[in-house]
C-alpha positions as CSV (number, residue, x, y, z in Angstrom):
1,M,4.3,24.6,-28.4
2,E,7.6,26.0,-28.1
3,T,10.2,23.2,-28.4
4,D,13.8,23.2,-28.0
5,I,16.7,20.3,-28.1
6,L,17.7,18.9,-24.3
7,V,21.1,19.9,-24.7
8,N,19.9,23.6,-24.6
9,V,18.0,23.2,-21.7
10,L,20.4,21.3,-19.3
11,D,23.8,20.9,-18.2
12,M,25.7,17.8,-18.2
13,Q,28.0,16.4,-15.6
14,K,29.6,12.7,-15.3
15,G,30.8,11.2,-11.9
16,K,34.1,9.5,-11.2
17,K,35.4,7.1,-8.5
18,P,37.0,8.4,-5.2
19,S,39.8,7.9,-3.4
20,N,37.7,6.6,-0.4
21,L,34.6,5.1,0.3
22,F,32.9,4.0,3.7
23,T,29.6,2.8,4.6
24,S,28.5,4.9,7.6
25,S,28.8,9.1,7.2
26,S,30.8,11.4,9.1
27,K,30.6,15.4,9.4
28,K,33.1,15.6,6.3
29,S,31.3,13.0,3.9
30,R,28.7,13.1,1.6
31,P,26.8,10.3,0.1
32,Y,28.2,8.3,-3.3
33,I,25.4,8.1,-5.3
34,L,25.1,4.7,-7.5
35,I,22.1,3.0,-9.1
36,E,21.9,1.2,-5.5
37,S,20.9,4.7,-3.8
38,F,18.0,5.4,-6.3
39,D,15.7,4.5,-3.9
40,G,16.7,7.3,-1.4
41,N,19.0,5.0,0.9
42,Y,22.4,6.3,0.8
43,K,24.7,2.7,1.3
44,Q,28.4,4.4,0.4
45,F,29.8,7.8,1.8
46,T,33.0,9.6,0.7
47,E,35.0,12.7,2.0
48,D,36.6,13.1,-1.8
49,E,36.0,16.6,-2.6
50,S,37.2,16.3,-6.3
51,C,33.8,14.1,-6.5
52,K,31.4,15.7,-9.0
53,T,28.3,16.7,-6.6
54,C,24.5,16.5,-7.9
55,E,22.0,18.3,-6.1
56,K,18.3,17.6,-5.6
57,D,16.7,19.4,-8.6
58,D,19.2,17.6,-10.7
59,T,17.8,14.4,-13.2
60,L,20.6,11.4,-12.4
61,I,20.1,9.3,-15.1
62,V,22.6,5.6,-15.5
63,W,25.0,6.2,-18.0
64,D,26.7,2.9,-18.1
65,G,25.8,-0.7,-18.1
66,A,22.9,-2.7,-18.5
67,R,20.1,-0.4,-16.8
68,S,21.2,2.8,-18.9
69,G,18.5,5.1,-19.1
70,L,17.1,4.6,-16.0
71,C,16.6,8.2,-13.8
72,A,16.4,9.2,-10.4
73,F,15.0,12.4,-8.7
74,G,15.8,14.7,-5.4
75,L,19.1,13.1,-4.6
76,E,22.1,15.1,-3.4
77,G,25.6,14.1,-3.0
78,Y,28.6,13.0,-5.1
79,L,28.0,11.4,-8.2
80,G,29.0,7.8,-8.8
81,S,31.0,6.8,-11.5
82,T,28.8,5.1,-13.8
83,I,26.0,8.4,-12.9
84,M,25.6,11.4,-15.1
85,A,23.8,14.6,-13.4
86,L,21.5,16.4,-15.9
87,K,21.3,20.2,-14.4
88,P,18.3,22.2,-15.3
89,R,18.6,25.4,-16.6
90,K,15.8,27.0,-14.5
91,N,14.9,29.7,-16.3
92,K,13.8,27.1,-19.3
93,V,12.8,24.1,-17.5
94,N,11.0,23.2,-14.3
95,P,13.7,20.7,-12.6
96,K,11.1,17.5,-12.2
97,Y,9.2,18.4,-15.6
98,L,12.9,17.4,-17.2
99,F,13.1,14.2,-14.7
100,Y,9.7,13.0,-16.3
101,F,10.3,14.0,-19.7
102,V,13.7,12.4,-19.6
103,Q,12.2,9.4,-17.7
104,S,9.3,8.8,-20.6
105,K,12.7,8.0,-23.1
106,Y,13.7,5.2,-21.0
107,D,13.2,2.5,-23.6
108,E,14.8,4.8,-26.2
109,L,17.9,5.1,-24.0
110,N,17.8,2.2,-22.9
111,K,17.6,-0.1,-26.6
112,N,20.0,2.5,-28.4
113,T,23.1,2.5,-26.3
114,Q,26.7,2.5,-27.5
115,G,29.7,0.5,-26.7
116,T,31.0,-3.0,-27.5
117,G,31.6,-4.5,-23.9
118,I,29.6,-2.1,-21.3
119,P,26.7,-0.4,-23.1
120,H,26.6,3.5,-22.4
121,V,23.9,6.0,-23.3
122,K,24.1,7.9,-26.5
123,K,25.6,11.8,-25.7
124,K,24.0,12.9,-29.1
125,F,20.5,11.5,-27.7
126,F,20.6,14.8,-25.8
127,E,21.5,16.6,-28.9
128,N,19.1,15.3,-31.4
129,T,15.8,15.1,-29.3
130,T,13.5,18.0,-28.6
131,I,11.2,18.7,-25.8
132,P,8.4,20.8,-25.3
133,L,8.4,23.5,-23.7
134,P,5.1,25.4,-22.8
135,P,5.4,28.5,-19.9
136,L,7.0,27.4,-16.7
137,P,3.3,27.7,-15.0
138,V,2.3,25.3,-17.3
139,Q,5.4,22.9,-16.9
140,E,4.6,23.2,-13.2
141,K,1.0,22.4,-13.5
142,I,2.1,19.2,-15.2
143,V,4.4,17.9,-12.6
144,K,1.8,18.3,-9.9
145,K,-0.8,16.5,-12.2
146,L,2.4,13.7,-12.3
147,D,3.2,13.9,-8.8
148,K,0.0,12.9,-7.9
149,F,-0.2,10.2,-10.5
150,F,2.7,8.7,-9.4
151,E,1.6,8.6,-5.8
152,Q,-1.7,6.7,-6.3
153,Y,0.3,4.6,-9.0
154,E,2.7,3.7,-6.1
155,Q,0.4,3.1,-3.4
156,M,-1.8,0.9,-6.2
157,K,1.3,-1.0,-6.5
158,K,1.4,-1.7,-2.4
159,D,-2.5,-2.2,-2.4
160,N,-2.1,-5.2,-4.6
161,L,1.0,-6.8,-2.8
162,L,-1.1,-6.3,0.5
163,I,-3.8,-8.3,-1.3
164,K,-1.5,-11.3,-2.2
165,E,0.1,-11.2,1.7
166,N,-3.3,-11.0,2.5
167,Q,-4.3,-14.6,0.8
168,D,-1.0,-16.0,1.7
169,K,-2.2,-15.4,5.6
170,I,-5.9,-16.5,5.3
171,L,-4.1,-19.9,4.0
172,N,-1.5,-20.2,6.4
173,S,-3.9,-19.2,9.1
174,F,-5.9,-22.2,8.3
175,L,-3.2,-24.4,8.0
176,E,-2.2,-23.3,11.5
177,Q,-5.2,-23.7,12.9
178,N,-5.6,-27.4,11.4
179,F,-1.6,-28.5,11.9
180,G,-0.2,-26.0,14.1
181,R,-2.4,-27.1,17.5
182,M,-2.2,-30.5,16.9
183,P,-0.7,-33.1,19.5
184,K,2.9,-34.2,19.2
185,G,3.3,-37.4,18.4
186,S,6.0,-39.9,16.8
187,T,5.0,-40.2,13.2
188,K,6.5,-39.1,10.4
189,L,5.7,-37.8,6.6
190,A,7.7,-41.4,6.1
191,D,5.0,-43.5,7.7
192,F,2.4,-41.9,5.0
193,I,4.3,-42.0,1.9
194,E,5.5,-45.3,-0.4
195,E,9.0,-45.9,-2.1
196,T,9.7,-44.2,-5.0
197,E,11.7,-45.7,-7.9
198,F,14.5,-44.6,-9.5
199,I,15.5,-44.5,-13.2
200,N,18.3,-44.3,-15.8
201,P,17.4,-42.4,-19.0
202,K,20.7,-43.3,-20.3
203,K,19.5,-46.9,-20.3
204,S,16.1,-46.2,-21.7
205,S,15.3,-46.4,-25.6
206,K,12.7,-44.1,-25.4
207,K,12.4,-40.3,-24.7
208,L,11.4,-39.3,-21.6
209,K,9.9,-36.0,-19.8
210,Y,12.4,-34.3,-17.6
211,V,11.4,-31.5,-14.7
212,D,13.7,-29.4,-13.3
213,I,13.7,-27.1,-10.3
214,S,13.0,-24.3,-13.3
215,A,10.3,-25.7,-14.2
216,I,8.0,-25.6,-11.3
217,D,5.4,-22.6,-10.2
218,G,5.4,-23.4,-6.5
219,R,2.4,-20.6,-5.5
220,A,0.1,-22.6,-8.2
221,A,1.7,-25.9,-6.9
222,K,2.0,-27.3,-10.6
223,I,4.8,-28.0,-13.2
224,E,4.8,-25.8,-16.1
225,S,6.9,-27.1,-18.1
226,F,9.4,-29.9,-19.1
227,K,12.4,-30.9,-21.6
228,L,12.3,-34.2,-23.6
229,I,15.6,-36.3,-23.0
230,D,17.0,-39.4,-24.1
231,A,20.0,-41.9,-23.4
232,T,22.2,-39.2,-25.3
233,N,21.3,-35.8,-23.8
234,A,20.0,-36.9,-20.4
235,P,21.0,-34.9,-17.3
236,S,23.1,-36.7,-14.5
237,R,21.0,-35.4,-12.2
238,A,17.8,-36.7,-13.9
239,R,17.1,-40.4,-11.6
240,K,13.7,-39.8,-10.2
241,L,10.7,-41.3,-11.5
242,I,7.1,-39.6,-11.0
243,R,3.7,-40.7,-11.1
244,K,0.5,-38.9,-11.0
245,G,-0.8,-37.9,-7.8
246,D,2.8,-37.3,-6.3
247,I,4.2,-34.6,-4.7
248,I,7.9,-33.1,-5.6
249,Y,9.4,-30.8,-3.3
250,A,12.8,-28.8,-4.4
251,T,15.4,-29.6,-1.3
252,T,17.6,-27.4,-2.1
253,R,16.8,-24.0,-0.9
254,P,13.6,-25.7,0.5
255,N,12.3,-22.1,2.1
256,L,11.5,-20.6,-1.4
257,K,9.0,-24.1,-1.9
258,H,9.4,-25.1,-5.2
259,I,6.2,-27.7,-4.7
260,A,4.2,-29.4,-7.1
261,T,1.5,-31.9,-8.0
262,V,2.4,-34.2,-10.3
263,D,-0.7,-34.9,-12.9
264,S,-1.6,-37.3,-15.4
265,E,0.4,-34.9,-18.3
266,Y,3.7,-36.2,-15.9
267,D,2.7,-39.6,-15.2
268,E,6.1,-41.3,-15.6
269,A,8.3,-39.1,-16.5
270,V,11.8,-38.3,-15.0
271,C,12.4,-35.3,-12.3
272,S,15.7,-34.1,-10.8
273,T,17.5,-35.5,-7.6
274,G,17.2,-31.9,-6.5
275,F,13.5,-33.0,-5.6
276,C,12.0,-35.2,-2.8
277,V,9.4,-37.6,-4.6
278,I,6.6,-38.1,-2.1
279,R,3.8,-40.5,-2.9
280,P,0.9,-40.9,-0.5
281,K,-0.3,-44.2,0.7
282,D,-3.8,-42.7,1.2
283,K,-5.1,-40.6,-1.5
284,N,-6.9,-38.5,0.9
285,L,-3.8,-37.2,2.6
286,H,-2.7,-35.7,-0.6
287,K,-3.7,-32.2,0.1
288,L,-2.9,-32.7,3.5
289,I,0.3,-33.6,3.0
290,L,0.5,-30.7,0.0
291,F,0.0,-27.9,2.3
292,Y,1.5,-29.5,5.3
293,L,4.7,-29.0,3.8
294,L,4.1,-25.2,3.7
295,T,2.7,-24.3,7.2
296,K,5.4,-22.7,9.6
297,K,6.0,-26.1,11.7
298,A,7.2,-27.7,8.7
299,Q,9.3,-24.9,7.0
300,D,11.0,-24.2,10.7
301,Y,12.0,-28.2,10.1
302,F,13.3,-27.9,6.8
303,N,15.7,-25.0,7.7
304,A,16.6,-26.2,10.7
305,N,18.1,-29.0,9.2
306,V,19.6,-27.8,6.1
307,T,23.2,-28.2,5.2
308,G,25.4,-26.1,2.8
309,T,26.3,-22.4,2.4
310,H,26.4,-21.5,-1.3
311,Y,23.3,-24.3,-2.0
312,P,22.0,-25.0,1.6
313,A,19.6,-28.6,0.8
314,I,17.9,-31.0,3.2
315,S,18.7,-34.5,2.8
316,D,15.7,-36.7,1.4
317,K,16.1,-39.0,4.0
318,K,15.8,-35.5,6.6
319,F,12.7,-34.4,4.7
320,I,11.0,-37.6,4.8
321,A,11.5,-37.9,9.1
322,L,9.3,-34.7,9.1
323,P,7.2,-35.1,12.2
324,V,3.5,-35.4,11.1
325,S,-0.1,-35.4,12.5
326,F,-2.9,-35.8,11.0
327,P,-6.4,-36.0,11.8
328,K,-7.9,-39.4,12.7
329,E,-11.5,-37.9,11.1
330,N,-12.9,-36.1,8.2
331,L,-10.0,-36.1,6.1
332,S,-12.1,-35.8,3.1
333,K,-13.6,-32.6,4.4
334,L,-10.4,-31.0,5.6
335,S,-8.6,-31.8,2.3
336,E,-12.2,-30.3,0.2
337,Q,-11.6,-26.9,2.6
338,I,-8.1,-26.3,1.9
339,T,-8.5,-27.3,-1.7
340,T,-11.0,-24.8,-2.0
341,I,-9.0,-22.1,-0.4
342,H,-6.1,-22.9,-2.4
343,K,-8.3,-22.5,-5.5
344,L,-10.0,-19.3,-4.7
345,R,-6.2,-17.8,-4.1
346,Q,-5.0,-18.9,-7.4
347,L,-8.2,-17.0,-8.9
348,I,-7.2,-14.2,-7.3
349,G,-3.8,-14.6,-8.2
350,K,-4.6,-14.7,-11.9
351,E,-6.7,-11.4,-11.6
352,Q,-3.7,-10.1,-9.6
353,E,-1.7,-10.6,-12.6
354,K,-4.0,-9.0,-14.9
355,I,-4.3,-5.9,-12.9
356,S,-0.6,-5.9,-12.4
357,E,0.1,-6.0,-16.1
358,A,-2.5,-3.2,-16.9
359,C,-1.2,-1.2,-13.8
360,A,2.7,-1.4,-15.5
361,K,1.5,0.1,-18.7
362,L,0.1,3.0,-16.8
363,P,3.4,5.3,-16.2
364,K,4.5,5.3,-19.8
365,A,0.8,6.0,-21.5
366,V,0.4,9.1,-18.6
367,L,4.1,10.5,-19.5
368,S,3.2,10.7,-23.2
369,K,0.2,12.5,-22.7
370,A,1.9,14.9,-20.4
371,F,4.2,15.3,-23.6
372,S,2.3,15.8,-26.6
373,G,-0.1,18.3,-24.3
374,K,-3.0,16.2,-23.2
375,L,-2.4,16.2,-19.4
376,V,-3.2,19.9,-19.1
377,S,-5.5,22.0,-20.7
């Protein structure tokens, strides 16, 4: 198969900063393309005709910054200052074949940059890298196969996301059925929980497990990790003692649902004051409280009672004032049903993660086949 170095099949053109920028288009303006526009949604526009242009057949590549090497195709407008346009010489290379080839080299482009501050793509890459060049009709066949694959790949990702959303809907529907239709009562979360203790690790003679918000897997409702602290290195926020069977819920940005059950591994550990510690009086209420906190009713209450702009948070006092109403009968049965649904959701979630990891490897493998002559005969 014929090959050539990249600089012989394309021309390069770098973008520049414009003299004016607008957030909406006009008759005189064209889109100003930065990395934020790579999804095809143009967000900025300019009327500066001295800017360099790109057409739909150009491969656009992020030239500067942490995402150097990222590519886009099918965009037209003025080139952003961090973007390079690779303009194909169409008598030698199919425009989209070139795009897919450069896309297949993302790891190499991104990891082998130059510059001590802001990283830049090495121009020598295009002077030293050879591209396989089958006849143009064969290049077109390869492009069609890759187009079809990436169309199916994107649909696969959407389907996987839809499965996750449907899992959440099933759980939320069950919770709303059992909690959402209950008659309004005067009871509050505080009526069903015990007081919890504070501790000062700086006065402790032993090492303690410390749990902060980053240690929480909210979807699994579990603590994933901890830090060992003692009197010499205890953070000032490490003040709340937790025990087996407690529920901890992060009160900063409560809409993110950083919630976890404390199991035996973390009995008598200490957590951040950024959590509200909930200790049910009745163990049969544990799962009901845990999942009640995730219902729309509870979330609406939290969102209505947060304060602060940069770090919106709800106070412990307001948190435990959450109005609640639990059924008076069959608590154990309801708790078992919720637990079963949650476990199934977790199992499906784990399988989804495996599928997602496998899917993420597909584009690289398919592109490798395409440019080693294994995709078409």
